[in-house]
LOFISE-532639 format. One record per residue (C-alpha): residue number from 1; y, x, z; residue in three letters. Coordinates in steps of 0.02 Angstrom, whole numbers, plus 50000, padded with zeros to 5 digits. Layout:
BEGIN
NUM;Y;X;Z;ALA
...
! end
This chain:
BEGIN
1;50000;50000;50000;MET
2;50180;50052;49973;LYS
3;50269;50141;50115;THR
4;50454;50167;50141;ASN
5;50430;50353;50102;SER
6;50390;50327;49919;GLU
7;50527;50366;49793;PRO
8;50613;50224;49703;LYS
9;50598;50316;49538;THR
10;50449;50400;49457;GLY
11;50268;50346;49471;GLY
12;50295;50226;49324;LEU
13;50410;50119;49433;ALA
14;50485;49980;49329;GLY
15;50375;50018;49178;VAL
16;50288;49867;49101;ASN
17;50111;49930;49075;ALA
18;50033;49772;49004;GLY
19;50013;49585;49017;GLN
20;49910;49485;49141;THR
21;49877;49301;49176;ALA
22;49797;49338;49345;ILE
23;49936;49374;49467;CYS
24;50126;49367;49480;SER
25;50205;49483;49609;VAL
26;50385;49469;49665;GLY
27;50447;49381;49510;LYS
28;50540;49240;49598;GLU
29;50614;49274;49770;HIS
30;50475;49395;49817;ASP
31;50339;49267;49784;SER
32;50154;49295;49753;LEU
33;50039;49186;49648;THR
34;49856;49196;49596;TYR
35;49823;49111;49428;ARG
36;49981;49009;49456;GLY
37;49940;48953;49633;TYR
38;50059;49003;49773;SER
39;49984;49117;49905;ILE
40;50056;48997;50035;ASP
41;49947;48854;49974;GLU
42;49792;48961;49951;LEU
43;49801;49029;50128;VAL
44;49836;48857;50199;ALA
45;49702;48758;50107;PHE
46;49574;48868;50018;ALA
47;49424;48968;50074;ASP
48;49407;49147;50014;PHE
49;49261;49101;49902;GLU
50;49369;48972;49811;GLU
51;49500;49107;49783;VAL
52;49371;49233;49724;ALA
53;49302;49104;49603;TYR
54;49479;49065;49544;LEU
55;49514;49248;49509;LEU
56;49348;49280;49421;ILE
57;49332;49118;49321;TYR
58;49515;49070;49301;GLY
59;49505;48899;49383;GLU
60;49467;48830;49556;LEU
61;49285;48775;49574;PRO
62;49224;48598;49600;ASN
63;49104;48566;49743;LYS
64;48946;48602;49642;LYS
65;49018;48761;49567;GLN
66;49069;48822;49740;LEU
67;48895;48786;49809;GLN
68;48815;48885;49667;ASN
69;48939;49027;49693;PHE
70;48899;49035;49878;GLN
71;48712;49032;49841;ALA
72;48736;49184;49728;GLU
73;48840;49261;49864;PHE
74;48698;49249;49990;ILE
75;48578;49326;49864;GLN
76;48701;49467;49839;GLY
77;48688;49523;50020;GLN
78;48523;49615;49995;ARG
79;48515;49804;49975;ILE
80;48379;49875;49860;PRO
81;48256;49990;49952;ASP
82;48307;50141;49849;HIS
83;48489;50114;49897;VAL
84;48441;50100;50081;ARG
85;48353;50267;50070;LYS
86;48505;50345;49990;LEU
87;48621;50273;50123;LEU
88;48509;50348;50257;GLU
89;48539;50520;50180;GLN
90;48728;50510;50195;LEU
91;48793;50604;50347;PRO
92;48882;50519;50491;ALA
93;49035;50622;50447;SER
94;49052;50533;50279;SER
95;49213;50438;50248;LYS
96;49184;50251;50240;THR
97;49270;50241;50071;MET
98;49154;50375;50004;ASP
99;49006;50273;50064;VAL
100;49072;50121;49970;LEU
101;49105;50222;49813;ARG
102;48927;50289;49815;THR
103;48853;50117;49853;SER
104;48940;50042;49703;CYS
105;48897;50181;49584;SER
106;48713;50190;49629;VAL
107;48687;50002;49610;LEU
108;48739;50024;49429;GLY
109;48583;50129;49403;SER
110;48463;50006;49485;PHE
111;48544;49846;49420;GLU
112;48635;49898;49260;PRO
113;48747;49776;49170;GLU
114;48634;49683;49049;THR
115;48601;49504;48999;SER
116;48506;49492;49164;LYS
117;48655;49558;49263;HIS
118;48813;49490;49182;SER
119;48989;49543;49228;GLN
120;49022;49384;49330;VAL
121;48856;49404;49421;GLN
122;48896;49584;49462;ILE
123;49070;49537;49522;ALA
124;48999;49405;49638;THR
125;48861;49520;49701;ARG
126;48970;49668;49741;LEU
127;49075;49581;49875;MET
128;48932;49546;49999;PRO
129;48830;49695;49939;TYR
130;48965;49822;49980;LEU
131;48987;49747;50153;ALA
132;48800;49757;50181;SER
133;48793;49938;50124;CYS
134;48936;49997;50232;LEU
135;48872;49914;50390;PHE
136;48694;49972;50358;TYR
137;48754;50152;50341;TRP
138;48873;50136;50489;TYR
139;48741;50074;50609;PHE
140;48608;50194;50544;PHE
141;48711;50354;50534;ALA
142;48846;50328;50665;VAL
143;48767;50211;50792;LYS
144;48588;50273;50763;LEU
145;48524;50095;50743;GLN
146;48429;50010;50604;VAL
147;48499;49835;50578;LYS
148;48461;49696;50458;GLU
149;48611;49663;50346;VAL
150;48565;49496;50268;ILE
151;48664;49367;50365;SER
152;48632;49214;50254;ASN
153;48814;49170;50287;GLN
154;48890;49085;50132;PRO
155;49063;49159;50160;THR
156;49124;49338;50151;LEU
157;49214;49323;50318;ALA
158;49058;49251;50399;GLY
159;48949;49388;50324;HIS
160;49063;49528;50382;ILE
161;49080;49460;50558;LEU
162;48893;49430;50572;TYR
163;48861;49611;50525;LEU
164;48989;49669;50653;LEU
165;48935;49558;50797;LYS
166;48751;49529;50761;GLY
167;48775;49341;50775;LYS
168;48867;49201;50688;ALA
169;49055;49203;50717;ALA
170;49157;49054;50776;THR
171;49249;48947;50649;SER
172;49415;49012;50720;GLU
173;49362;49192;50692;GLU
174;49304;49156;50516;ILE
175;49465;49064;50479;GLN
176;49572;49211;50536;SER
177;49475;49340;50437;LEU
178;49463;49234;50280;LYS
179;49653;49217;50276;SER
180;49669;49406;50280;SER
181;49539;49424;50142;LEU
182;49634;49300;50032;ILE
183;49794;49400;50056;LEU
184;49708;49562;50006;TYR
185;49611;49488;49859;ALA
186;49733;49528;49718;GLU
187;49900;49611;49687;HIS
188;49932;49639;49501;GLU
189;49943;49817;49430;PHE
190;49931;49917;49591;ASN
191;49859;50093;49581;ALA
192;49675;50047;49606;SER
193;49683;49897;49488;THR
194;49768;49999;49353;PHE
195;49637;50136;49375;ALA
196;49503;50005;49347;ALA
197;49588;49942;49189;ARG
198;49609;50119;49121;VAL
199;49426;50154;49155;CYS
200;49356;49995;49076;VAL
201;49472;50014;48926;SER
202;49360;50157;48869;THR
203;49216;50033;48847;GLY
204;49118;50084;49001;THR
205;49005;49973;49107;ASP
206;49066;49856;49246;PHE
207;49018;49967;49392;TYR
208;49119;50117;49334;SER
209;49293;50039;49347;PRO
210;49251;49964;49518;ILE
211;49195;50137;49574;THR
212;49356;50211;49505;ALA
213;49458;50079;49596;ALA
214;49371;50115;49762;ILE
215;49403;50301;49739;ALA
216;49586;50267;49701;THR
217;49607;50153;49852;LEU
218;49535;50292;49959;GLY
219;49695;50392;49938;GLY
220;49812;50378;50089;PRO
221;49963;50328;49984;LEU
222;49873;50170;49924;HIS
223;49743;50119;50053;GLY
224;49744;50174;50234;GLY
225;49915;50110;50285;ALA
226;49839;49983;50404;ASN
227;49742;50122;50490;GLU
228;49900;50225;50509;ALA
229;49997;50074;50571;ALA
230;49873;50041;50711;LEU
231;49874;50223;50765;ARG
232;50064;50215;50771;LEU
233;50067;50054;50874;ILE
234;49935;50119;50994;GLN
235;50026;50283;51019;SER
236;50159;50196;51125;PHE
237;50136;50129;51301;SER
238;50268;49992;51290;ASP
239;50404;49922;51174;PRO
240;50542;50032;51247;ASP
241;50441;50189;51216;GLU
242;50403;50125;51041;ALA
243;50587;50104;51002;GLU
244;50628;50278;51065;LYS
245;50481;50353;50972;GLY
246;50518;50269;50806;VAL
247;50701;50320;50815;LEU
248;50645;50498;50843;GLN
249;50525;50489;50696;MET
250;50664;50422;50585;LEU
251;50779;50562;50640;ALA
252;50644;50687;50594;GLU
253;50615;50595;50428;LYS
254;50433;50562;50469;LYS
255;50327;50430;50383;LEU
256;50324;50256;50459;ILE
257;50176;50169;50378;MET
258;50170;49982;50348;GLY
259;50351;49955;50296;PHE
260;50433;49922;50128;GLY
261;50351;49891;49961;HIS
262;50359;49957;49784;ARG
263;50387;49784;49708;VAL
264;50453;49667;49843;TYR
265;50637;49688;49884;THR
266;50673;49578;50035;THR
267;50504;49531;50110;SER
268;50316;49540;50082;ASP
269;50262;49356;50067;PRO
270;50093;49400;50142;ARG
271;50160;49479;50300;SER
272;50211;49317;50387;LYS
273;50032;49255;50381;PHE
274;49951;49409;50458;VAL
275;50087;49414;50591;LYS
276;50045;49235;50639;GLN
277;49859;49278;50645;ILE
278;49892;49433;50749;ALA
279;49990;49329;50873;ASN
280;49839;49217;50900;LEU
281;49757;49358;50999;ASP
282;49810;49312;51176;ARG
283;49702;49444;51262;SER
284;49794;49568;51371;GLU
285;49776;49705;51241;ALA
286;49824;49587;51100;GLY
287;49985;49531;51184;VAL
288;50026;49710;51232;HIS
289;50007;49782;51057;TYR
290;50093;49634;50975;PHE
291;50248;49662;51082;ALA
292;50252;49845;51031;ILE
293;50229;49800;50848;ALA
294;50372;49675;50854;GLU
295;50489;49804;50929;ARG
296;50443;49928;50792;ILE
297;50478;49793;50663;GLU
298;50647;49759;50742;GLN
299;50695;49943;50744;VAL
300;50645;49969;50562;MET
301;50741;49814;50509;GLY
302;50896;49866;50606;ARG
303;50896;50050;50562;GLU
304;50823;50054;50386;LYS
305;50835;49873;50325;LYS
306;50648;49880;50292;LEU
307;50521;49740;50313;PHE
308;50338;49745;50362;THR
309;50210;49739;50223;ASN
310;50037;49663;50232;LEU
311;49960;49816;50313;ASP
312;50067;49823;50470;PHE
313;50010;49666;50563;TYR
314;49840;49661;50478;SER
315;49801;49817;50580;SER
316;49815;49710;50738;LEU
317;49710;49571;50662;VAL
318;49568;49691;50623;TYR
319;49586;49777;50791;ASN
320;49567;49609;50878;SER
321;49394;49591;50799;PHE
322;49345;49763;50866;ASP
323;49323;49839;50693;PHE
324;49322;50028;50701;ALA
325;49484;50091;50625;VAL
326;49389;50178;50484;GLU
327;49329;50004;50431;MET
328;49504;49939;50397;PHE
329;49523;49998;50217;THR
330;49344;49946;50172;PRO
331;49390;49769;50226;LEU
332;49527;49782;50095;PHE
333;49392;49832;49968;VAL
334;49275;49686;50004;PHE
335;49414;49565;49959;ALA
336;49496;49662;49819;ARG
337;49333;49670;49719;VAL
338;49377;49493;49664;ALA
339;49545;49547;49594;GLY
340;49478;49707;49517;TRP
341;49340;49607;49432;SER
342;49464;49484;49360;ALA
343;49567;49626;49287;HIS
344;49414;49712;49214;ILE
345;49365;49551;49125;MET
346;49543;49521;49065;GLU
347;49554;49698;48997;GLN
348;49389;49679;48907;ARG
349;49441;49513;48830;ALA
350;49583;49593;48731;ASN
351;49548;49777;48746;ASN
352;49646;49925;48684;LYS
353;49616;50099;48751;LEU
354;49750;50135;48881;ILE
355;49825;50301;48831;ARG
356;50011;50318;48875;PRO
357;50128;50451;48810;ASP
358;50197;50589;48921;ALA
359;50365;50675;48922;GLU
360;50334;50860;48897;TYR
361;50439;50972;49011;ILE
362;50348;51138;48987;GLY
363;50399;51298;48896;PRO
364;50462;51295;48716;ALA
365;50344;51354;48580;LEU
366;50288;51533;48616;ARG
367;50196;51663;48514;LYS
368;50026;51722;48573;TYR
369;50028;51902;48638;VAL
370;49864;52001;48623;PRO
371;49787;52052;48790;LEU
372;49815;52239;48762;GLU
373;50000;52212;48727;ALA
374;50036;52113;48886;ARG
375;50122;52203;49029;LYS
! end
C-alpha cells in the first residue's frame, strides 16, 4: 500500500497504463467501485464470496450460482499430498509470502491449466487453497503440529478463522473479517495487479501471473504496511507517548506507515470501515491500542494533512483475531486473488503484450576501445 514517504512523481504516477472495467479508484470524490458497485454497498450488504464472484464473472450471482461457487470453494480447500510434502520441507524461517508464492507455483505443476482446470476454476480454488497451504506450513514448521486444513466452511472468512482457531468462528467474527476481505479484494492497477497483467500478457498460464503478483506484494513498499502499522502502534505505552514519538519521527523524517495514498487525495474510502471494525474490539488491549491509533491519526492529520489508508486500522482488526503479524499480508493475498484473477482474465480477453518505452538517460554513443588499449 502507498505510504506518505513515496514521491508524488516517478513510478509511472499519473500514467494511464490501460483500460479496465473491473474497478474505479478515486475517480469521483475519492470513491471506490467494483464492477460499478460502490464499496459502501458491498461492505454493507454482500458476502465476500458474492464480491469474488462479481469480480471473476462480472455480475453478482443468483442464489444457485452462489451455492455452486461455495461448493467449489469447499473443494478448493484440499492440499495435494505432493504439495504437503513440499510444504513440510520449507524451513520455519521462511517468509510467509514466500510460502504462498511457492504454494501457488507448485500447484500449477500438479493441476495445470487445461480444459479440466479452467481459469475460473483455478481462480476459485486458489483463494481457499492458499489459506490451507499457509496454515498447514505454519502449524507444521513453526508450531510443530500437524493439523487438518479442510474446514468445510463455505466462506473464506470462515475457512481462515477455522484454520486459526481450530473451530468454527462466531457469525460476528466472520462478519468482521469478511468486511476486511472485501476491502482488500481489488484496487485497480496497483503494483501486484499490474505485475500480473504484464506477466499474463506474454501468453503464460494462469498460475504464473498470480505467482508474480504474490512476489510483488511481498515487497515492503506494496504489502506489509499493516504489519509496520501494528508494530508502530504497539511501540507506544499510551496516546501521549504516541504523540511525542510520532512528532519525533516526523522531525527525523522517518517513515510512518499506513498514511496517505498514491491515488486518493483526501481520504481512503475503505479506512472508515476498518476503523469501525477495529473499534468493536472492547477488550482491554483492543481499547488501549485503538486509543493510541486514534492519537497517531490525529497527529498525522494535524502535522502532515495525511489520512489513514486501509492498512492502518486493519492492523488492529487482524491483531484482535490473534493472527501472528507475519500473517497480515497473506490475509491481503487470500482476498486479492479475486481481483488479480479478474485482471488476468480481462487482459487475456483483449491481449496485447505490455512493453512500454523507456526514456534513455545513459551515455551518448561511444566507440568501442580494444582491451589492450584501455588504461
